[in-house]
VOLUMBA-480234 format. One record per residue (C-alpha): residue number from 1; residue in one letter; y, z, x. Coordinates in steps of 0.2 Angstrom, whole numbers, plus 2048, in hexadecimal, padded with zeros to 3 digits. Layout:
<domis>
+-----+--------+-----+-----+-----+
| num | residu |   y |   z |   x |
+-----+--------+-----+-----+-----+
| NUM |      A |   Y |   Z |   X |
...
+-----+--------+-----+-----+-----+
</domis>
This chain:
<domis>
+-----+--------+-----+-----+-----+
| num | residu |   y |   z |   x |
+-----+--------+-----+-----+-----+
|   1 |      M | 501 | BF1 | 5AE |
|   2 |      N | 511 | BF6 | 5B8 |
|   3 |      K | 51A | C05 | 5B4 |
|   4 |      K | 52B | C04 | 5AE |
|   5 |      S | 539 | C0A | 5BB |
|   6 |      I | 548 | C13 | 5B3 |
|   7 |      Y | 558 | C17 | 5BD |
|   8 |      I | 55F | C28 | 5BB |
|   9 |      A | 572 | C2B | 5BE |
|  10 |      Y | 576 | C3E | 5BF |
|  11 |      T | 58A | C3D | 5BD |
|  12 |      G | 58B | C51 | 5BA |
|  13 |      G | 58A | C5C | 5AD |
|  14 |      T | 580 | C6B | 5A7 |
|  15 |      I | 56F | C65 | 5AA |
|  16 |      G | 56F | C65 | 5BC |
|  17 |      M | 579 | C75 | 5BF |
|  18 |      Q | 574 | C85 | 5C8 |
|  19 |      K | 576 | C96 | 5C5 |
|  20 |      T | 581 | CA1 | 5D0 |
|  21 |      E | 58B | CB1 | 5CF |
|  22 |      N | 59A | CA8 | 5C7 |
|  23 |      G | 590 | C9E | 5BA |
|  24 |      F | 589 | C8D | 5BA |
|  25 |      V | 58E | C81 | 5C6 |
|  26 |      P | 58A | C6E | 5CC |
|  27 |      V | 580 | C6F | 5DD |
|  28 |      A | 57B | C5F | 5E6 |
|  29 |      G | 568 | C5C | 5E6 |
|  30 |      F | 563 | C6A | 5DB |
|  31 |      L | 55F | C5E | 5CC |
|  32 |      T | 553 | C55 | 5D8 |
|  33 |      E | 54B | C65 | 5DE |
|  34 |      C | 549 | C6A | 5CC |
|  35 |      L | 541 | C5A | 5C6 |
|  36 |      N | 535 | C59 | 5D5 |
|  37 |      G | 52F | C6B | 5CF |
|  38 |      M | 52B | C64 | 5BE |
|  39 |      P | 51A | C5B | 5BE |
|  40 |      E | 51D | C55 | 5AC |
|  41 |      F | 529 | C48 | 5B2 |
|  42 |      F | 51C | C41 | 5BE |
|  43 |      R | 50D | C3F | 5B2 |
|  44 |      A | 504 | C2E | 5B0 |
|  45 |      E | 50D | C2B | 59F |
|  46 |      M | 51E | C2C | 5A6 |
|  47 |      P | 528 | C1E | 5AF |
|  48 |      E | 52D | C1E | 5C0 |
|  49 |      F | 53F | C23 | 5C3 |
|  50 |      V | 54C | C23 | 5D0 |
|  51 |      L | 55A | C32 | 5CF |
|  52 |      H | 56B | C2E | 5D6 |
|  53 |      E | 576 | C3D | 5D7 |
|  54 |      Y | 588 | C39 | 5D7 |
|  55 |      S | 593 | C40 | 5E4 |
|  56 |      P | 59D | C49 | 5E0 |
|  57 |      L | 595 | C4D | 5D0 |
|  58 |      I | 5A1 | C4C | 5C1 |
|  59 |      D | 5A4 | C5A | 5B5 |
|  60 |      S | 5A5 | C52 | 5A4 |
|  61 |      S | 5B7 | C59 | 5A0 |
|  62 |      D | 5BD | C4F | 5AE |
|  63 |      M | 5B5 | C3F | 5A9 |
|  64 |      S | 5C2 | C31 | 5A8 |
|  65 |      P | 5C2 | C1D | 5A6 |
|  66 |      A | 5C0 | C1C | 5B9 |
|  67 |      H | 5B0 | C25 | 5B7 |
|  68 |      W | 5AA | C1A | 5A9 |
|  69 |      Q | 5AD | C0B | 5B4 |
|  70 |      Q | 5A4 | C14 | 5C2 |
|  71 |      I | 594 | C17 | 5B7 |
|  72 |      A | 595 | C05 | 5B0 |
|  73 |      D | 596 | BFD | 5C2 |
|  74 |      D | 588 | C09 | 5C8 |
|  75 |      I | 57C | C02 | 5B9 |
|  76 |      A | 581 | BEF | 5BE |
|  77 |      A | 57E | BF2 | 5D0 |
|  78 |      N | 56C | BF9 | 5CA |
|  79 |      Y | 569 | BEE | 5BC |
|  80 |      D | 55C | BE2 | 5C3 |
|  81 |      K | 553 | BEF | 5CB |
|  82 |      Y | 54D | BFA | 5BC |
|  83 |      D | 546 | BF9 | 5AA |
|  84 |      G | 554 | C06 | 5A4 |
|  85 |      F | 561 | C12 | 5A7 |
|  86 |      V | 563 | C25 | 5A3 |
|  87 |      I | 574 | C2C | 5A6 |
|  88 |      L | 574 | C3F | 5A7 |
|  89 |      H | 585 | C45 | 5A2 |
|  90 |      G | 58E | C55 | 59D |
|  91 |      T | 58E | C57 | 58A |
|  92 |      D | 5A2 | C5A | 587 |
|  93 |      T | 5A6 | C48 | 589 |
|  94 |      M | 595 | C40 | 588 |
|  95 |      A | 599 | C36 | 578 |
|  96 |      F | 5A9 | C2F | 580 |
|  97 |      T | 59F | C29 | 58F |
|  98 |      A | 591 | C21 | 584 |
|  99 |      S | 59E | C19 | 579 |
| 100 |      A | 5A8 | C12 | 589 |
| 101 |      L | 598 | C0B | 590 |
| 102 |      S | 594 | C02 | 57F |
| 103 |      F | 5A3 | BF8 | 581 |
| 104 |      M | 5A2 | BF5 | 594 |
| 105 |      L | 590 | BF0 | 596 |
| 106 |      Q | 58F | BDE | 58D |
| 107 |      D | 57F | BD4 | 58B |
| 108 |      L | 575 | BE5 | 58D |
| 109 |      S | 562 | BE0 | 58B |
| 110 |      K | 55B | BF1 | 593 |
| 111 |      P | 55D | C03 | 58D |
| 112 |      V | 56B | C0E | 592 |
| 113 |      I | 569 | C20 | 58D |
| 114 |      V | 576 | C2D | 58F |
| 115 |      T | 56F | C40 | 58F |
| 116 |      G | 571 | C51 | 596 |
| 117 |      S | 56F | C62 | 590 |
| 118 |      Q | 576 | C72 | 58A |
| 119 |      I | 56D | C7D | 596 |
| 120 |      P | 569 | C7A | 5A7 |
| 121 |      L | 559 | C71 | 5AB |
| 122 |      S | 553 | C80 | 5B8 |
| 123 |      E | 555 | C8C | 5A9 |
| 124 |      L | 546 | C93 | 59F |
| 125 |      R | 54C | C8C | 58F |
| 126 |      S | 555 | C7D | 594 |
| 127 |      D | 557 | C6F | 588 |
| 128 |      G | 559 | C63 | 597 |
| 129 |      Q | 546 | C61 | 59A |
| 130 |      T | 543 | C5A | 588 |
| 131 |      N | 552 | C4F | 588 |
| 132 |      L | 54F | C48 | 599 |
| 133 |      L | 53C | C45 | 598 |
| 134 |      N | 53F | C3C | 586 |
| 135 |      A | 54D | C31 | 58D |
| 136 |      L | 542 | C2B | 59B |
| 137 |      Y | 532 | C28 | 590 |
| 138 |      I | 53D | C20 | 583 |
| 139 |      A | 546 | C15 | 58F |
| 140 |      A | 535 | C0E | 596 |
| 141 |      N | 52B | C0D | 585 |
| 142 |      Y | 538 | C0B | 577 |
| 143 |      P | 545 | C02 | 580 |
| 144 |      V | 555 | BFF | 574 |
| 145 |      A | 561 | BF4 | 57D |
| 146 |      E | 571 | BFD | 579 |
| 147 |      V | 57A | C0B | 580 |
| 148 |      C | 572 | C1B | 577 |
| 149 |      L | 574 | C2E | 578 |
| 150 |      F | 565 | C38 | 577 |
| 151 |      F | 566 | C4A | 573 |
| 152 |      N | 55A | C56 | 569 |
| 153 |      N | 54D | C4A | 566 |
| 154 |      K | 558 | C3D | 55E |
| 155 |      L | 55E | C2D | 566 |
| 156 |      F | 56F | C27 | 55F |
| 157 |      R | 57A | C18 | 561 |
| 158 |      G | 586 | C1D | 56E |
| 159 |      N | 596 | C18 | 566 |
| 160 |      R | 592 | C21 | 555 |
| 161 |      T | 590 | C32 | 55D |
| 162 |      S | 59B | C41 | 55F |
| 163 |      K | 596 | C53 | 565 |
| 164 |      V | 596 | C5F | 557 |
| 165 |      H | 58F | C6F | 55D |
| 166 |      A | 596 | C78 | 56C |
| 167 |      E | 587 | C83 | 570 |
| 168 |      G | 578 | C7D | 565 |
| 169 |      F | 56A | C71 | 56B |
| 170 |      D | 56E | C64 | 55D |
| 171 |      A | 580 | C61 | 565 |
| 172 |      F | 582 | C50 | 560 |
| 173 |      A | 583 | C46 | 550 |
| 174 |      S | 585 | C34 | 549 |
| 175 |      P | 58D | C37 | 538 |
| 176 |      N | 590 | C25 | 534 |
| 177 |      Y | 580 | C1C | 53A |
| 178 |      P | 56D | C21 | 53A |
| 179 |      L | 563 | C26 | 548 |
| 180 |      L | 55C | C18 | 553 |
| 181 |      L | 54C | C21 | 557 |
| 182 |      E | 545 | C33 | 553 |
| 183 |      A | 539 | C3B | 560 |
| 184 |      G | 52E | C48 | 555 |
| 185 |      I | 51C | C49 | 556 |
| 186 |      Q | 51D | C37 | 555 |
| 187 |      I | 52B | C2C | 55C |
| 188 |      R | 532 | C22 | 54E |
| 189 |      M | 53E | C14 | 54F |
| 190 |      R | 54B | C16 | 542 |
| 191 |      A | 55B | C0A | 542 |
| 192 |      G | 558 | C05 | 553 |
| 193 |      S | 54E | BF6 | 559 |
| 194 |      L | 544 | BF2 | 56A |
| 195 |      A | 54B | BE6 | 577 |
| 196 |      S | 545 | BD5 | 576 |
| 197 |      G | 540 | BD4 | 588 |
| 198 |      E | 54D | BC6 | 58B |
| 199 |      I | 557 | BCC | 599 |
| 200 |      K | 568 | BC5 | 59A |
| 201 |      P | 575 | BC7 | 5A9 |
| 202 |      L | 57F | BD7 | 5A6 |
| 203 |      Q | 592 | BD6 | 5A4 |
| 204 |      V | 59C | BE4 | 5A8 |
| 205 |      Q | 5AE | BE5 | 5A0 |
| 206 |      Q | 5BA | BEE | 5AD |
| 207 |      L | 5C4 | BFC | 5A4 |
| 208 |      T | 5D3 | C05 | 5AA |
| 209 |      S | 5DB | C13 | 5A4 |
| 210 |      Q | 5E8 | C11 | 595 |
| 211 |      P | 5F5 | C1B | 58D |
| 212 |      I | 5ED | C20 | 57C |
| 213 |      G | 5F4 | C2D | 571 |
| 214 |      V | 5E9 | C37 | 564 |
| 215 |      V | 5F2 | C41 | 557 |
| 216 |      T | 5E9 | C4D | 549 |
| 217 |      L | 5F3 | C4E | 53A |
| 218 |      Y | 5F6 | C5F | 532 |
| 219 |      P | 601 | C65 | 523 |
| 220 |      G | 614 | C65 | 529 |
| 221 |      I | 611 | C5C | 538 |
| 222 |      S | 622 | C55 | 53E |
| 223 |      N | 628 | C44 | 541 |
| 224 |      E | 62E | C49 | 552 |
| 225 |      I | 61D | C4B | 559 |
| 226 |      F | 61A | C39 | 554 |
| 227 |      K | 62A | C33 | 55C |
| 228 |      N | 626 | C3D | 56C |
| 229 |      I | 615 | C36 | 56E |
| 230 |      L | 619 | C24 | 56A |
| 231 |      Q | 625 | C22 | 578 |
| 232 |      Q | 621 | C17 | 587 |
| 233 |      P | 615 | C13 | 58F |
| 234 |      V | 609 | C17 | 580 |
| 235 |      K | 600 | C08 | 57A |
| 236 |      A | 5F6 | C0E | 56C |
| 237 |      L | 5F5 | C1D | 561 |
| 238 |      I | 5E6 | C25 | 557 |
| 239 |      L | 5EB | C2E | 547 |
| 240 |      L | 5DF | C3B | 541 |
| 241 |      T | 5E3 | C3A | 52E |
| 242 |      Y | 5DD | C44 | 51F |
| 243 |      G | 5CE | C3E | 514 |
| 244 |      V | 5CD | C2B | 513 |
| 245 |      G | 5DC | C28 | 51E |
| 246 |      N | 5EB | C31 | 515 |
| 247 |      A | 5FA | C38 | 51E |
| 248 |      P | 60C | C3F | 517 |
| 249 |      Q | 617 | C32 | 50E |
| 250 |      Q | 626 | C38 | 518 |
| 251 |      P | 631 | C29 | 51B |
| 252 |      A | 636 | C2F | 52C |
| 253 |      L | 624 | C2E | 531 |
| 254 |      L | 620 | C1E | 52A |
| 255 |      N | 630 | C16 | 533 |
| 256 |      T | 62B | C1D | 543 |
| 257 |      L | 61A | C16 | 541 |
| 258 |      K | 622 | C05 | 53C |
| 259 |      D | 62C | C05 | 54B |
| 260 |      A | 61E | C09 | 556 |
| 261 |      H | 614 | BFB | 54F |
| 262 |      D | 622 | BEE | 550 |
| 263 |      S | 624 | BF3 | 563 |
| 264 |      G | 612 | BEF | 566 |
| 265 |      I | 609 | BFF | 564 |
| 266 |      V | 5F8 | BFE | 55C |
| 267 |      L | 5F7 | C0D | 54F |
| 268 |      V | 5E4 | C11 | 549 |
| 269 |      N | 5E1 | C1B | 53B |
| 270 |      L | 5D0 | C26 | 53B |
| 271 |      T | 5CB | C33 | 52F |
| 272 |      Q | 5C9 | C46 | 535 |
| 273 |      C | 5B9 | C47 | 52B |
| 274 |      M | 5AA | C48 | 534 |
| 275 |      Q | 5A2 | C3B | 528 |
| 276 |      G | 5A9 | C2C | 51F |
| 277 |      R | 5B6 | C1E | 522 |
| 278 |      V | 5C8 | C1A | 520 |
| 279 |      N | 5CD | C10 | 511 |
| 280 |      M | 5E0 | C0F | 511 |
| 281 |      G | 5E1 | C06 | 500 |
| 282 |      G | 5DA | C16 | 4F7 |
| 283 |      Y | 5E9 | C1F | 4F6 |
| 284 |      A | 5FC | C1C | 4F6 |
| 285 |      T | 5FD | C26 | 505 |
| 286 |      G | 5F0 | C1C | 510 |
| 287 |      N | 5F8 | C0C | 509 |
| 288 |      A | 609 | C11 | 510 |
| 289 |      L | 601 | C13 | 521 |
| 290 |      A | 5FA | C01 | 51F |
| 291 |      H | 60C | BFB | 51C |
| 292 |      A | 613 | C04 | 52B |
| 293 |      G | 606 | BF9 | 536 |
| 294 |      V | 5F8 | C07 | 538 |
| 295 |      I | 5E7 | BFE | 538 |
| 296 |      S | 5D7 | C06 | 532 |
| 297 |      G | 5CA | C0E | 53F |
| 298 |      Y | 5BD | C0C | 530 |
| 299 |      D | 5AF | C18 | 535 |
| 300 |      M | 5B1 | C18 | 547 |
| 301 |      T | 5AF | C28 | 551 |
| 302 |      I | 5BF | C2F | 55B |
| 303 |      E | 5B4 | C2B | 56B |
| 304 |      A | 5B1 | C1A | 565 |
| 305 |      A | 5C3 | C16 | 560 |
| 306 |      L | 5CA | C1D | 570 |
| 307 |      T | 5BE | C14 | 57C |
| 308 |      K | 5BF | C04 | 572 |
| 309 |      L | 5D3 | C05 | 574 |
| 310 |      H | 5D0 | C07 | 587 |
| 311 |      Y | 5C4 | BF8 | 588 |
| 312 |      L | 5D0 | BEC | 57D |
| 313 |      L | 5DF | BF1 | 586 |
| 314 |      S | 5D7 | BEF | 597 |
| 315 |      R | 5D5 | BDD | 591 |
| 316 |      N | 5E8 | BDA | 591 |
| 317 |      L | 5E7 | BD4 | 57F |
| 318 |      S | 5F6 | BD3 | 574 |
| 319 |      A | 5F9 | BE1 | 568 |
| 320 |      A | 5F5 | BD5 | 55A |
| 321 |      Q | 5E5 | BD1 | 562 |
| 322 |      I | 5E0 | BE3 | 564 |
| 323 |      R | 5E4 | BE8 | 552 |
| 324 |      V | 5D8 | BDA | 54C |
| 325 |      E | 5C9 | BDE | 558 |
| 326 |      M | 5CC | BF1 | 554 |
| 327 |      Q | 5C7 | BEC | 543 |
| 328 |      H | 5B7 | BE2 | 548 |
| 329 |      N | 5A7 | BE8 | 54C |
| 330 |      L | 5A4 | BE4 | 55E |
| 331 |      V | 594 | BEF | 563 |
| 332 |      G | 58F | BF8 | 554 |
| 333 |      E | 59D | C05 | 554 |
| 334 |      L | 5A4 | C03 | 543 |
| 335 |      T | 59D | BFF | 531 |
| 336 |      P | 5A6 | BEF | 52B |
| 337 |      N | 5AC | BED | 519 |
+-----+--------+-----+-----+-----+
</domis>
C-alpha cells in the first residue's frame, strides 16, 4: 500500500523559531534542520511529507488577507500532488487564517490542518512536536475534508475556533461546536466525518482586503465613536454586544446605525460572551438594534464573522445580498435557527 504524502507549508510562527540573545526569532531553514533530527517523524507509521518554508517567514501578528490568499493559492498549486495539507502558523492569528481558508477553499475533498506551537520545536518542552506529529498522522489516516485547527490533542473545525489562552498549551477552544476528533490514547472521531475519497476540483475564491470595523461595546460608550468609525470607506461593522445581543437604547446611537444601514454598510451583531448566540428578539434592547438594520451573527466567532465579511465583500455582492448570506450557514461557521 502506498504511503500517503502530506504537504507542509511553514508560513512562520513560534514552532520554527530559534533562540538568540534577543529572544526567539524565525530563521530560514531552522525548522527543516530540527525535523531532520527527530526520527519519530520518519517512522514507518508516519506519512511521507514535504516541507515548504515561506520566504520571508510571516509573523502571525503581520498576517493579512493577502497572506491568506498566498496560502490558499499555495494549496491550490499543490492540490493534485498530495493527500493532505498541514499549515504551520503562529498562534496569535491562527484562528483568523483557519476561518478565512474555510471560505476560500471550496469543494475541498482533502484535509487542511492548521497548527503550530506555544514553544519552539527546538526547545525541550515544546508542544510543537506533538502538534505537528499528530497533525501529519491525522491528515494521512483520519482525513476530515475541511479546514481544521489542531492543538493540544484536539481537532477543531477551523472557523469555530478562537485563541483563549495566551500562554497555556490548551490555547484554543471551539465554544459553540464540538470537537471533530480527539487524539487521546485512542484517536476517536467526534463530530467530524472521514473524507469520502471522491476528489473534486478545488475552487479558490479570491479574497481582497476590505474596510471592516469592529467595536466592543462598554458602559458609557459614546455615539461619536460609532460616527467616526462608520465614515467611508467602511463597508461593514461588527458590534460586539452584551449577552444575547443587547446594546444601549440611546436614540442617537440607533439613528447612527440606521443611517449607516441605509447607506449600504453591513452591520453584524455578535455577543461578547465566549459561548452562546445572539437573539435580538429576546430583549427590547436587541430588538431596537434589529429595527436599526443590524443583523444577527448568531453563534459565529469574531474570527469567522470578520473573514466571512472579507469573503462576501470580495465577491462584489450588494449590501442586501451580503446581509442574507451572513445569516446563512455556508461552511459550518454558524448554527442556524
